[in-house]
N, C-alpha and C positions, 0 to 999 in steps of 0.2 A: 739481712738475717732470713732465712726461708722458713717462716712461721708455720705453714701448713705441714711440711714434713717434720719439723721438730715436735710440734705439739701433738701430732697424731702418733708418732713413734713413742713419745714419752708416756703415753697411755698404757703402754705394755711394759713400763719400767718397773722393776722390783728393787726397792731399797734394801731388802734383806741380803741380797747377793750381789747388788750392783750389776745387773744384767737386764737385758730385754727378754721377757717371755713370749716370744713370738710362736705361732703355730708350728713353725719349722723346728722349734727348739730354742734353748737359750743362746744368746748372742750379746756380746758386749765389746766395747772398745778395750783392747789389750795394750800392754807395754809395747809389744811388737808393732801394733798398728799406730801407735803414737810415734814411734821412731820411723816407721814408713812415711808417714804423712808430714813430719815435721823435721825430721833429722836429729832431734834432741836426744841426748844420751840417757840411758836408763841405768847403765852400769858405771856409777860413779858416786861421790860422797853424797849421801842422803841430805836433803834439805828438811830442817824441822825447826821447832821453836828453840832448840839448843843453839842454833846458828848465831854467832855473835859477830860484831864489827872486828875486822882485822887489827891486831896490835898496832898502836900508834895511829889508828884512823879516827878522825872526828868528822862528823858531817853535820853542819850546822845551818844548812839551807832551810828557809822558812817555807813550809808546806802551804801554798796559796789554795784558795777554794776551787780554782779551775786549773786544768792542765796548761791551757795557753798562757795565763798569768804566771803560772810556776816556771815554765820554761823560759818565758822572756825574763824573769827575775834572776834566774840561775845561770843564765848565759851571757857573758861578757865578750862582745865581739872585738874589743880592743886588745885582748890577751890570747895566748894560745889556750887550747882546751887543757884544764887540769882535772885532777881527781875528783874534785867536788861536782864539776859540771859532768863528768862522766857517769857519776853515781846518779845524779839527776836525770840524765838521759836514759839510762837503765831503769830507774825508778819509774819513770813515765811509761816506758815500753813495757814493763811487767804489769803495772797496775791498769794502764788503758787498753792494751792490745793483747796481753797474754793471759792473765786471769780475769780481765774485764770486771774490775770492782765496780760495785753498785754506785759508789760516790762520784762526784763530779771532779774530784782531784786525787792527787797521790795520797797514800797513807803511810804512816810511819812503819807499819808492820813489815813491809818489804825492804827497808832501809839495809839491814844486814845482808840480805840476798843481793842486792844491788851492789854493795860495797865488796862483798866476796867475789863476784863476777869481775868487777873492775880490777881486782887485783889477781886475776887469772886462775882462780880455784876452778876445777873440773866438777861441776855439781850434776847430780841426776835430775835435769830439767824435765825429762820425759816422765819420770815418776811424779814429780811435783804437779805437772800439768794434768795428768791422768786423776790424781787425787782431787784437784780442785774441780774437775769435770764431773766425777762421782758426786761431789758433795752439791754442785749446782743442780745436777738432776734430781737429787733428793730435796733440795730447796723448791724447785719449780713444781715437783709433783705433790709435795706436802702443802705448800702455800702458793697455789696457782695465780692468786690475786696480788701477791706481793711483789715487791722489787728486789731480786735476789742477785742479779748480776751473775758472772760466771763464764767460763770459756766455752760457751755453746757452739762457737764456730768450730771447734775441733769435731764435735759431735756432727755437725752439718757435714763437714768433709768426710767423716766416717760413714754417714748414711749414703751420701752420694758414691762412695766407693763400693760398698757391699751391695747397693741397690740401684745400679746405673739406670734402670727403667724410670726412676724417679728423678735423676738428676737432670738439671736443664742442659741445654746444648751449650758447649764451650767452643771457643775458637781453637783452631788447629794450632798445636804447639809441637814442633819437632820432638820426638821422644829423647834425642840424644841432648836436648837442652834442659831437661828437667833436672832440678836440683833434688827434688824429693817428690813423691807421689802427690802430695798436696797441690803441687803447681798445675796438675792436670785441670784444676777448677779455678785457676787464676782469673780467667776472663769469661765467667759464665754469663749467660743471659738471665734475665728474671724468670723465675720459675712461675708458670701460669697454672699449675695444678692446684686444685682446692683442697681444703682440708678433708672433705669427704672422700675424694679420689685416693688421697694418701692413706688414710685410714683403712679404706676397703683393700688397698693393696697389702697393707700389713697384716690385716686380719685374714687374708686368704693365702699367706705364704704357705706352701706345701711342706709336708714333712718329708717329701721325696726330694726336696732341694738338692741340687747336684753337689759332689764334694768341691768342685772348682769354684762354686760360688761361695764357699766358706773360707777359701784361701787366696784371696784377691791380690796378695802382696808376696806370693810365692817365689816369683822370679827374682825378687830384690834387685830390680834392674836400675832403680834410682835412689840416690841417698849417698851419705858419707862412706868413707873407705871402709870402716869398721862394719858397717852395715851390710856391704856388698862382699865382705870377705869370703873366702872358701868355707864351705860348710864344716870342713874337717879342721880348720885353724883354731887355735885356742881362743882368739878373740871372739869369733862367732859363736863358739861353744859356750863361753862364758855369758855373752849376751843373751843367748837363748835360755840359759839356765835362769838368769833374772826374769825373763818373760814368762816362764813356765811355773815359777815358785809361788805359791800362794802365801800371802802375808798381808799384813797392814800397811797402809800407805799414809804417811804424815800429811796433815793439813795444818796450815798456820806456820808462821815465821817468827812469832814473837809472843811471849807471855806477859810482856809488860804494857801493851797497848790497851786502850779502853775497849776498842771493838774486835779484839783478838778472838778467832774462831778456831783455836787449836783443838785438835782431835785426830781421829783416825778414820779411814775409809778401807773397807775390806777389799782386797783384790784377790779373786778367786776364779783363775782361769780353768780350774778343773770343771767349771760349769760350762765352758765353751771351748772344749779341747779341739774341735774340728777346726776352728779358726787358726790354730798353731800346727795343723798337720796331723793331729792324732785321731784316734777312733774314740768316740764319745759313748762312755758308758754311765751307768747311773752313779753320780758322786756319793760314795758311801765310805765311810761314815760322813754324815753332814759336816761341813766345814763351818766353824763359828769362830768369832774373835772374843776374848776376854775384854777387849778394850771397848770404849764407847764410839760408836760411829758418828754420834752426834757431837757438837761443840762441848768441850769439857766445862 
């Protein structure tokens, strides 16, 4: 984790609109950015606390206190992989590597999500990931000394993409081999920049920042087919509509678990229109949500 760039950037974070208030103007990770970096879909069935286990599916694995013990107990080498093992694998992937839960082992909250993915349901994982990123930015800025967890890895990739001057040197990867833009930083060297250097960089961002610096993924050269579709195609228009529409993003996958953090996070792309290829005007009237941004 690149702590200097993350900690310095988060000093400019505004939890009111889930964006950075840099001197060059408001900027934030958008749904378009998430799909660009990860290839995860944003136009699909929404993931929320109303998500339930598919009919006829029971998951009885014992959630161990550590991921290693959990995986070893859930995997039986003597038999073919079954649905229970598949759910266990996806549960580990979601908890440990995607949302980066603060605990040392998997949680019950994401079992319905893992089960739904096991059964082939197409879910809006991009929106899900962005909601958890917004929540983790809020947690870190509100409780800087706490242990909050969260997918700050995607924020690190986003900062490297929009501010390449701060990105560490990466090994050369042929452009044709990139699955998504995030793979540009697959083999980066350790960043030697200090917190002070990163903070000075963000504090000195010019209001005259060029338009090209706001639309780093405009070419859409790397990613899944629906992402690289023709701009006039119905698939791309529907995807873009999802990316530019202000709304609440769901956080939390269960209402029945002890540590459930169900709530909403505001997605307000009108605050950073330049990143989506539009002219930035003063957002008026101010956008706000009737829902709670914090856990309910």
